[in-house]
PAKOLVEX-775092 format. One record per residue (C-alpha): residue in one letter; x, y, z. Coordinates in steps of 0.25 Angstrom, whole numbers, plus 5000, padded with zeros to 4 digits. Layout:
AXYZ...
***
This chain:
X490249975009X490449925023X490850025034X492150005041X492149985056X493149995066X493149845068X494349785060X493649655059X492649705049X493749775040X494149655031X495149735022X494549865025X495449975032X496749905027X497650005022X499049985016X498949835016X499949725015X499649575015X500549455019X500249305021X500549245034X501049105037X499649075042X499049085028X498349215031X498549345023X498849465032X498549605028X499249725035X498749865034X498850005039X498050025052X496850095045X495750135055X496750115067X496250205079X494850195075X493750165085X493750015088X495250005092X495849985078X497349985082X498450045074X499549955068X499549865055X498249805053X498149655050X497149575042X497149425038X496549355027X496549205022X496249245008X496649395005X495149425004X494549425018X495349505028X495249495043X495749605053X496849535061X497349645070X498449745070X499949725069X500749825078X499549885086X500150015087X501250095080X502550045085X503250145094X504450175085X503650205073X502550285081X503650365087X504350395074X503050425065X501950465075X501050365068X499750325074X499650195065X500350105055X500350105040X500650015029X501149885036X502049795027X502149655031X503149555025X503649415029X505049435032X506049335027X506949275038X508149175038X507749095050X506449045045X505549125055X504349205050X504449355051X503549465046X503849615045X502849725045X503349865040X502349975045X502250125043X502050225054X501850365049X500750475048X500050535036X500950635028X502150615036X503550555033X503850525048X503550385046X504150245050X504050105044X504250005055X504449855056X503649745064X503849595064X503049475067X503049325065X501749325058X500849425051X499849415062X500949465072X501249505082X502149615076X503349675083X503849815079X505349815075X505449965073X505550065062X506150025048X506150165042X505650305047X505550435040X505350575045X504450685038X505450795040X506650705036X506350605025X505750615011X505250475012X504150405021X504350285029X502950215026X502250105018X503349995019X503349875010X504349765010X504849684998X505949594995X506949604983X507349494974X508449454983X507449444995X507949575002X506849665009X506549805005X505549905011X504749995002X504150125009X503750265007X502650365003X502250494997X503450555004X504650514996X504150394989X504350244990X505750194995X506250054996X507350015007X508049875009X507749805022X508549715031X508149565028X508449535042X507749645050X506749715040X507349855042X508049945033X509449895029X509850045027X509450175033X508950235020X507550265013X507850165002X507650184987X506550264981X505650184972X504450264970X503950404972X502950514967X503150664964X502650774973X501650814963X500850694968X501250704983X502250594981X501050494982X501650354983X501650254995X501250114998X502350044990X502649894988X503649824980X503649674975X504749594969X504249514957X505249404954X504449374941X504949504935X506149514945X505749664948X505049744959X503649794959X503249924966X501849944970X501550084976X500350174979X500150314972X499350434977X498350444989X497950324997X496550404999X496050394985X497150384974X498050274978X498550184967X499550074966X500750094956X501849994952X503250004947X504249894945X505749884947X506949794944X507549824958X506849844971X507349984973X506850024959X506650094950X505150054949X504450084936X503050074932X502450014919X502750134911X504250144916X504050254926X504950254938X504150264951X505150364957X504850464946X504550594953X504050664941X502750734942X502350684928X502450544934X501650574946X500450494941X500950404930X502150324937X501850194943X500950084936X499550094943X499049954946X497949994955X497150114958X495750164962X494650094953X493250044952X492549934944X491149934940X490249914952X491349904961X491949984973X492850094969X494250074975X495150194977X496650214982X497150074981X498550064986X499650034996X499749894991X500549774995X500849654986X500849514991X500849374985X500249234987X500949134978X500949184964X499849284967X500149434969X499249524977X499149674980X498449724993X498149874994X497149965001X496050034993X494950134996X493450124992X492950234983X491650244990X492250245004X493650295002X493950305017X493850155017X495050065012X495349915011X496349825007X496249744994X497049634988X497249624973X497949524964X499149574957X499449514943X500749534935X500849564920X501849494911X502749614913X502649604928X501749714932X500849694943X499349714940X498249724951X496849654950X495749744948X494949674959X495349644974X495749494977X494549414981X495249274983X495949174974X494749104969X494049224964X495149244953X494749124945X493649144935X492549044934X492849024919X493849084909X493549214903X494049284891X494949404894X494349484883X493149564886X492649684894X493349724907X493149834918X494549894919X495250004927X496450084921X497350124932X497850254925X498950314934X498450454932X497050424937X497150424953X495650404955X494750284955X494650224941X493350154936X493450034928X493150044913X492649934904X493749894894X493849774885X495049674886X495549604874X496249464875X496149324870X496449274884X495549184893X495649184908X495149114920X495649214930X497149164931X498049284928X498449304914X499549404909X499149454895X499149574886X497749634886X497049744878X496049834884X495149904875X494550034882X493850104871X494550234875X495950234880X496750174869X496150134855X496449984852X496549944867X497649944877X498649824879X498849784893X499949694900X498849624908X498449514918X497049454917X496649384930X495449344939X494849434950X493649444958X492649554954X492049614967X490949674959X490549554951X490949454962X491549364953X492949324947X493249404934X494449424925X495349544929X496549604922X497549714924X498549764914X499549874911X499349954898X500550004889X500450144897X500750074910X499250084915X498549974922X497149924918X496449824927X495049764927X494149644927X493249584916X491849644916X490749564922X489549544914X488249494920
***
């Protein structure tokens, strides 16, 4: 395990928290993240940190957007740094290129927060602050103005999703011209959790899926320190209601739903011989052609104070549910197998049971299918035989695809699927020597 230094040029994807990824007109990928390690010796500045990559695999520290907390947001919140920058290419009518960055200014445990807006002509900047978009006061407001994410509805109108433990997740329409709120209101509540779990929800992102003509909400549950997990719900309208695979409404405050609500697509896990990963969360979604990707941060089980950004492929079931690769993305060429393989056989798989917040070790299971795959994604019904959970096997609404096994250092078949109880399974074919 390498030791992190105060020299950002050595970080790669380490020290990236609350990441989002966009592609610039120069062909480079840009990752923006919370200014983790800001203020440490070595002169690491506050502001949204920027990394660049030609391939989504190798990341180089590029600098810091907004090298300080802009004055209006600092005066309002008392923030010493910026959190969770959301960067989006903004549609214009005059043919110009404009990028918007929505940043959060707050302090831990406080609802005195602000989401500000900065603009630039390229993701590399320079970025100019445009002021506060939404602000909340701890002694006045039940909701919290942090963790902005922007999406566009089926008619191309922009919306901002935001919120946290305090008051849940809200969505509010933005002006297509200016990028600020159309109306001075919190917006619609689309997800929340009960007081019995401290309302532990944040880091939301919504994507419109034209294929199913519906909206997909990704949101993080529990503690960013050790028990984060990514949950999913879908809705016919951008303002909800969002429901999980079992039909539960993500705004349900009932204590009995504190753990079970939200289809858990990614949580802490470990594959044989691999590094244990804990608290994956605060994800964003981006696309490259027909490919869908998730970027999120995660902590290392053997060094939990260290965190890094990881990118994973997202695949979609026939019924339109997003499923996440069990292994981080290692490049397009790594997903193609050297020769076609039978899907049937022994696999190492994790079961992302929503009631289990801790790291889950992979178990050996048998998958039953007549299919053969060379790594290209295949949607199918799979039967998983575990020898213990359910006699006769468990049928999954699944996708089989290629991935790079970081332990075996080779391309392998991988899968992810949802069982009849709404629980996600994910794994890769066991490598025999």
